N, C-alpha and C positions, 0 to 999 in steps of 0.2 A: 830740385835745385835750379836747373837750367834757367828758363825764361823768367820765372817769378823772382829769382834772387837778384836779377839785373833790373827789374822793373820796380819792385817794392823797396822802400827805403829801409835801411838797417835800423834795428831797434836800438835806442839809446839805453845805456845801462841805468838802473834805477839810482836816483840821487838820494842819498841819505842826508836829511837835514839835521843840523845841530839844534835841538830844541832847548838846550840847557840855558843859554843866555836869556831867551824870551821868558822862560819859566821863572828864572831868578828875578827878573824885572817885575813880573806879575806878582810874585810872592812879596817883593819888597813894597810894591805899591798897596797890596792888600794889608800888609802889616802897618803901613802908614795910616791907612784909613781906620783900621781897628784901634790903633793906639791913640789917634787923635779923638775918636768918639768915646772910648772907655777910660782913657787915662788923662785926657785934657792936654795932650802935647800939641805942638803946632809946628808948621814948616816941615823940614826934613828930619827933625829930632824925634827920637822915640824914647820911651821910658827905659830904664835899665833892664827890667824884665824882659820886655819885648825885643830889646837889642840883643840880649844874650840868647834868646830863642832864635831869633833871626840869623845870627851868626852861626849858631849850630846847624840850622837848616841849611844855609849856604854851603857850609863845609861838607855836610852829608850829601847834598845834591851833587857837588863836585866829585864825590867818591861813589856815586851811584853805581851798582853793578851792571845796570843796563847801558851805561855810557851815554852817548849822544842820542840814542834812540829811545830814551826813557819815556815812559808814559807820565801822564800828570800825576803828581804825588797823591791826589785825592783818590785816585783809582788804582793805585799801585798795590800789587799782591805782597810785595816784600818791603814793609816800611824800614827806612834806613836807620831810624834812631829808636830809643827805648820806648816803652809803652807810655810812660808819663809824658814824655815830649811829643810822641805821636798824638796822644790825646789832645794836649794843648794846642798843637799845630792844626789838627783837624777842627777843633772848636773855634779857633780863630778864623779859619778859612770858611766854616759854615756860617758863623755869626756875621760875618762881613759880606756875605754874598749878595744880599739885597742893597746894601750901601754901595757896593762896587758898581752896580748898574746905574746909580745916580752920579758917582764921582768919575768912573771910567767905563762909560757904556760899551764901547767898541771891544775894549779888553775883556770885559765880563762876558760879553756875547761870544767872542772867539774861544774863551775858556770853556764856556757851556757847550759850544759845538765840539771841541776836543773831547769833553766828557762823554757826550752822546756818541762820538766816534769810537771810543774806547768801549763803551757798553755794547755797541753794535758788533765790534770785533770779537768781544768775549762770547756774545751770544752765538755768532757764526761758528766760533771754535767749539763751543759746546755741542752745537748741532753736528758738526763733523765727528766729534768724538763719540756722540751717541749713535750716529750712523755706523761708525766703524765697529762699536761694541755690538750693535744689533746684527751686523753682518757676521761678526765672529761667532756669536751665539747661534745664528742660523746655520753657519757652516759646521758646527759641531753637532 
């Protein structure tokens, strides 16, 4: 404690960022690109079907059990809405992925980076669990 506690700076507590507003904006833009290309809408208007699904998605994101630390919906283990809506939502997100790189390249790139980060974190978590299981079986 002595000398080093006086010399070294104190660690700052980890800041938890609220990812929900950014994710809502990303989803809103993705729905816009999808609806404009598939349903022929323009501007900020969406067709009634896309509007209904988007409003459901926005409400469910606000009620996400992960809170502000939620992962991106594409990689989430616990989908917030029913099977049919989840399938529709994921289909929209998947089919619009390439168009998003044309319309909103930075947004699409950042989203892809988040996806890779979630994949990496899951792989690391699985490695740790496998190592713990191996250690337990070795001890028995």
